LOTOR-358151 format. One record per residue (C-alpha): residue number from 0; chain; x, y, z. Coordinates in nm, 2 decimals, m for minus. Example, Ala and Ser with C-alpha at 12.3 -4.5 7.8 and 13.67 -1.06 7.14 Angstrom:
! LOTOR-358151
    nr   kette       px       py       pz
     0       A     1.23    m0.45     0.78
     1       A     1.37    m0.11     0.71
! end
This chain:
! LOTOR-358151
    nr   kette       px       py       pz
     0       A     8.25     9.50    11.64
     1       A     7.97     9.68    11.45
     2       A     7.99     9.98    11.68
     3       A     8.36    10.02    11.62
     4       A     8.30    10.00    11.25
     5       A     8.04    10.27    11.29
     6       A     8.29    10.49    11.47
     7       A     8.56    10.44    11.21
     8       A     8.32    10.52    10.93
     9       A     8.19    10.83    11.11
    10       A     8.55    10.95    11.17
    11       A     8.66    10.89    10.81
    12       A     8.37    11.10    10.69
    13       A     8.45    11.38    10.94
    14       A     8.81    11.38    10.81
    15       A     8.69    11.42    10.46
    16       A     8.44    11.69    10.56
    17       A     8.51    11.86    10.90
    18       A     8.15    12.00    10.90
    19       A     8.00    11.65    10.88
    20       A     7.78    11.60    11.18
    21       A     7.63    11.32    11.38
    22       A     7.29    11.42    11.26
    23       A     7.41    11.38    10.90
    24       A     7.56    11.04    10.98
    25       A     7.23    10.94    11.15
    26       A     7.03    11.04    10.85
    27       A     7.25    10.82    10.63
    28       A     7.16    10.53    10.85
    29       A     6.79    10.62    10.85
    30       A     6.80    10.65    11.23
    31       A     6.74    10.92    11.50
    32       A     7.06    11.10    11.60
    33       A     6.99    11.05    11.97
    34       A     6.96    10.67    11.91
    35       A     7.29    10.67    11.71
    36       A     7.46    10.87    11.98
    37       A     7.35    10.63    12.25
    38       A     7.47    10.33    12.05
    39       A     7.81    10.49    11.98
    40       A     7.86    10.57    12.35
    41       A     7.76    10.22    12.46
    42       A     7.45    10.34    12.64
    43       A     7.20    10.15    12.42
    44       A     7.24     9.78    12.33
    45       A     7.20     9.67    11.98
    46       A     6.93     9.44    11.86
    47       A     6.96     9.21    11.56
    48       A     6.71     9.43    11.37
    49       A     6.89     9.75    11.45
    50       A     7.23     9.60    11.36
    51       A     7.09     9.49    11.02
    52       A     6.95     9.84    10.96
    53       A     7.29     9.99    11.04
    54       A     7.47     9.75    10.80
    55       A     7.23     9.85    10.53
    56       A     7.28    10.22    10.60
    57       A     7.66    10.18    10.59
    58       A     7.62    10.03    10.24
    59       A     7.80     9.71    10.33
    60       A     7.71     9.50    10.03
    61       A     7.94     9.21    10.09
    62       A     7.73     8.94    10.26
    63       A     8.03     8.79    10.43
    64       A     8.15     9.12    10.58
    65       A     7.79     9.21    10.69
    66       A     7.74     8.87    10.85
    67       A     8.08     8.89    11.03
    68       A     8.00     9.24    11.17
    69       A     7.66     9.13    11.30
    70       A     7.77     8.80    11.44
    71       A     8.08     8.95    11.59
    72       A     7.86     9.19    11.78
    73       A     7.63     8.93    11.93
    74       A     7.85     8.62    11.96
    75       A     8.10     8.66    12.24
    76       A     8.37     8.42    12.35
    77       A     8.36     8.30    12.71
    78       A     8.68     8.48    12.77
    79       A     8.79     8.77    12.55
    80       A     9.13     8.72    12.40
    81       A     9.39     8.98    12.47
    82       A     9.49     9.19    12.18
    83       A     9.80     9.07    12.00
    84       A    10.13     9.26    12.01
    85       A    10.09     9.36    11.65
    86       A     9.74     9.50    11.72
    87       A     9.88     9.71    12.01
    88       A    10.17     9.82    11.78
    89       A     9.92     9.93    11.52
    90       A     9.71    10.12    11.78
    91       A    10.02    10.30    11.90
    92       A    10.13    10.38    11.55
    93       A     9.79    10.53    11.47
    94       A     9.81    10.74    11.79
    95       A    10.15    10.87    11.70
    96       A    10.05    10.95    11.34
    97       A     9.75    11.17    11.45
    98       A     9.80    11.49    11.65
    99       A     9.45    11.46    11.80
   100       A     9.54    11.18    12.04
   101       A     9.81    11.36    12.23
   102       A     9.61    11.68    12.23
   103       A     9.32    11.50    12.39
   104       A     9.56    11.34    12.65
   105       A     9.70    11.69    12.73
   106       A     9.35    11.84    12.75
   107       A     9.24    11.58    13.01
   108       A     9.53    11.70    13.23
   109       A     9.36    12.04    13.29
   110       A     9.21    12.01    13.64
   111       A     8.88    12.20    13.58
   112       A     8.81    12.04    13.24
   113       A     8.51    11.80    13.23
   114       A     8.61    11.53    12.98
   115       A     8.29    11.51    12.78
   116       A     8.33    11.41    12.42
   117       A     8.14    11.72    12.30
   118       A     8.35    11.95    12.52
   119       A     8.67    11.79    12.38
   120       A     8.55    11.84    12.03
   121       A     8.47    12.21    12.09
   122       A     8.79    12.29    12.29
   123       A     9.03    12.14    12.04
   124       A     8.82    12.21    11.73
   125       A     8.82    11.84    11.63
   126       A     8.51    11.69    11.46
   127       A     8.30    11.48    11.70
   128       A     8.35    11.16    11.51
   129       A     8.73    11.19    11.52
   130       A     8.72    11.25    11.90
   131       A     8.51    10.93    11.94
   132       A     8.75    10.73    11.73
   133       A     9.06    10.86    11.92
   134       A     8.91    10.79    12.26
   135       A     8.83    10.43    12.15
   136       A     9.20    10.39    12.05
   137       A     9.33    10.56    12.37
   138       A     9.10    10.34    12.58
   139       A     9.24    10.02    12.41
   140       A     9.59    10.14    12.50
   141       A     9.47    10.19    12.86
   142       A     9.55    10.56    12.86
   143       A     9.20    10.68    12.93
   144       A     8.89    10.55    13.09
   145       A     8.52    10.66    13.09
   146       A     8.37    10.74    13.43
   147       A     7.99    10.82    13.42
   148       A     8.02    10.97    13.07
   149       A     8.34    11.17    13.14
   150       A     8.68    11.07    13.01
   151       A     8.97    11.06    13.26
   152       A     9.34    10.98    13.23
   153       A     9.45    10.64    13.37
   154       A     9.79    10.77    13.46
   155       A     9.96    10.52    13.24
   156       A    10.22    10.64    12.99
   157       A    10.22    10.51    12.63
   158       A    10.50    10.26    12.56
   159       A    10.57    10.26    12.19
   160       A    10.67     9.92    12.05
   161       A    11.00     9.91    11.86
   162       A    10.82     9.79    11.54
   163       A    10.64    10.12    11.50
   164       A    10.71    10.23    11.14
   165       A    10.90    10.56    11.09
   166       A    10.62    10.66    10.84
   167       A    10.39    10.70    11.14
   168       A    10.64    10.93    11.31
   169       A    10.68    11.13    10.99
   170       A    10.31    11.17    10.95
   171       A    10.28    11.30    11.31
   172       A    10.55    11.56    11.25
   173       A    10.39    11.66    10.92
   174       A    10.06    11.72    11.10
   175       A    10.22    11.93    11.37
   176       A    10.40    12.14    11.12
   177       A    10.07    12.19    10.94
   178       A     9.91    12.30    11.27
   179       A    10.20    12.55    11.32
   180       A    10.12    12.70    10.98
   181       A     9.76    12.74    11.09
   182       A     9.86    12.91    11.41
   183       A    10.09    13.14    11.21
   184       A     9.78    13.27    11.01
   185       A     9.52    13.27    11.28
   186       A     9.67    13.32    11.63
   187       A     9.78    13.65    11.77
   188       A    10.15    13.70    11.84
   189       A    10.10    13.73    12.21
   190       A     9.99    13.36    12.23
   191       A    10.25    13.21    12.00
   192       A    10.62    13.23    11.92
   193       A    10.74    13.12    11.58
   194       A    11.09    13.23    11.52
   195       A    11.42    13.09    11.38
   196       A    11.78    13.15    11.29
   197       A    11.99    13.06    10.99
   198       A    12.36    12.98    11.06
   199       A    12.67    12.83    10.92
   200       A    12.75    12.53    11.14
   201       A    13.01    12.26    11.21
   202       A    12.83    11.93    11.14
   203       A    13.06    11.75    11.38
   204       A    12.86    11.92    11.66
   205       A    12.52    11.80    11.55
   206       A    12.49    11.51    11.79
   207       A    12.56    11.75    12.08
   208       A    12.32    12.00    11.95
   209       A    12.04    11.74    11.94
   210       A    12.11    11.65    12.30
   211       A    12.09    12.02    12.39
   212       A    11.75    12.05    12.21
   213       A    11.62    11.75    12.39
   214       A    11.73    11.89    12.73
   215       A    11.57    12.23    12.65
   216       A    11.24    12.06    12.55
   217       A    11.23    11.88    12.88
   218       A    11.32    12.18    13.10
   219       A    11.07    12.41    12.92
   220       A    10.80    12.14    12.95
   221       A    10.87    12.10    13.33
   222       A    10.86    12.48    13.37
   223       A    10.53    12.54    13.19
   224       A    10.36    12.24    13.36
   225       A    10.43    12.38    13.71
   226       A    10.16    12.65    13.69
   227       A     9.78    12.61    13.68
   228       A     9.71    12.41    13.36
   229       A     9.44    12.59    13.15
   230       A     9.54    12.53    12.78
   231       A     9.70    12.28    12.55
   232       A    10.02    12.39    12.36
   233       A    10.26    12.21    12.13
   234       A    10.63    12.29    12.11
   235       A    10.80    12.23    11.77
   236       A    11.17    12.28    11.72
   237       A    11.32    12.23    11.37
   238       A    11.69    12.20    11.30
   239       A    11.76    12.10    10.94
   240       A    12.01    12.16    10.66
   241       A    11.96    12.42    10.39
   242       A    12.28    12.35    10.20
   243       A    12.34    12.04     9.99
   244       A    12.63    11.80    10.04
   245       A    12.92    11.86     9.81
   246       A    12.94    11.62     9.52
   247       A    13.28    11.44     9.49
! end
């Protein structure tokens, strides 16, 4: 429990400051970075003394919260309870609402890529703390597993519960559009294609147009995935009205 809290805190700080490092996080805890790294990766067990030091370093001043984190780390039930459906739904919603999750899953499909956390961070330009947080969530969804320090796909597809709020989907689309804007400014034209067309349309054909877009996405995806996989790409297609409805 405490380790997960550490990972969330580290990821939140990385989101606020992309240059925030594990070394800086370790300094805030008053600990050596190699020790903190081993704890986050589950390679070093926590002691009561270390747990108390971490709680103090995280500035958890609420005694009840601090005690719950420490006790939850060392007191285990005889049989761990399965996560509730609402917990799985929340994990799925958070995965949908953050582009990093699907980018990591796609990156792990590349045959020659070694799924080390540092390599994932460098290849996708994602802060290390966020990579760790995403992998924890993907592991809970049984989408990835760790084998001797390297992350691998389990082969399971993510099933999204019907209760996923549309706000999560909107946030995901917002992030992808933002990444497209970044690509527009930083990537050469020979590795991207951002184009569009403005037209007068018959709204009665919109449902058929959506089906055609869906079919195109699937066919293009199948075509690109046939070759040797060596990069992660995202396809965005936007079809939206520019004109306003006529007022009666």
